[in-house]
C-alpha positions in Angstrom: -115.3 114.6 27.1 -113.3 118.1 27.1 -110.8 116.6 24.8 -113.3 116.0 22.5 -114.4 119.0 22.7 -111.1 120.6 22.2 -110.2 118.2 19.4 -113.6 119.5 17.8 -112.6 122.9 18.4 -109.2 122.2 17.0 -110.0 120.9 14.0 -113.0 123.6 12.9 -110.0 126.2 13.4 -107.7 123.8 11.6 -110.5 123.6 8.3 -110.6 127.6 8.4 -106.8 127.9 8.0 -106.3 125.7 5.7 -109.1 127.2 3.9 -107.7 131.0 4.1 -104.6 129.7 3.4 -105.8 128.4 -0.2 -107.3 131.6 -0.8 -104.2 134.0 0.5 -102.0 135.7 -2.3 -98.4 133.2 -3.0 -95.8 134.5 -0.8 -97.8 136.2 1.4 -96.9 135.4 5.3 -99.8 136.3 6.8 -103.3 134.8 6.6 -106.6 137.2 6.5 -109.6 135.6 7.3 -112.4 137.2 4.5 -115.9 136.6 4.8 -117.5 138.5 1.9 -116.5 139.3 -2.0 -115.5 136.0 -3.3 -117.7 133.8 -4.5 -115.4 130.8 -4.5 -113.9 131.3 -1.1 -117.3 131.8 0.6 -119.0 129.0 -1.4 -115.7 126.7 0.0 -116.2 127.8 3.8 -120.0 127.7 3.0 -119.6 123.7 1.6 -116.3 123.2 4.1 -118.9 124.3 7.5 -121.9 122.2 6.6 -119.7 118.8 5.8 -118.1 119.6 9.2 -122.2 120.0 11.2 -123.1 116.9 9.0 -119.6 114.9 10.0 -120.5 116.3 13.8 -124.0 114.8 13.2 -123.8 111.9 12.1 -120.7 110.8 14.7 -123.3 111.6 17.4 -125.5 109.0 15.4 -123.0 106.6 15.4 -121.4 106.7 19.3 -125.3 107.3 19.8 -124.7 110.3 22.1 -127.7 113.1 22.4 -125.5 116.0 23.0 -124.8 116.3 19.2 -128.1 116.1 18.2 -130.0 118.1 20.9 -129.4 121.6 19.0 -132.1 120.4 16.1 -135.1 122.7 14.5 -138.2 122.9 16.8 -140.9 120.8 15.7 
């Protein structure tokens, strides 16, 4: 269970690093995380995070894990 959680956190972290690297200036050696001011970058983060969340939800349904479906909208 611990390794699954750490792997998920690592995957989310790597997803954000890849997006930041893609939108950094060519030749720049430092990554900067900016979450405003550039529509394409902002939409990339939004879509990537939504797909990541959808993937987590689908995995919890497939594995029949109630913990993945627990934080849902109140009815």
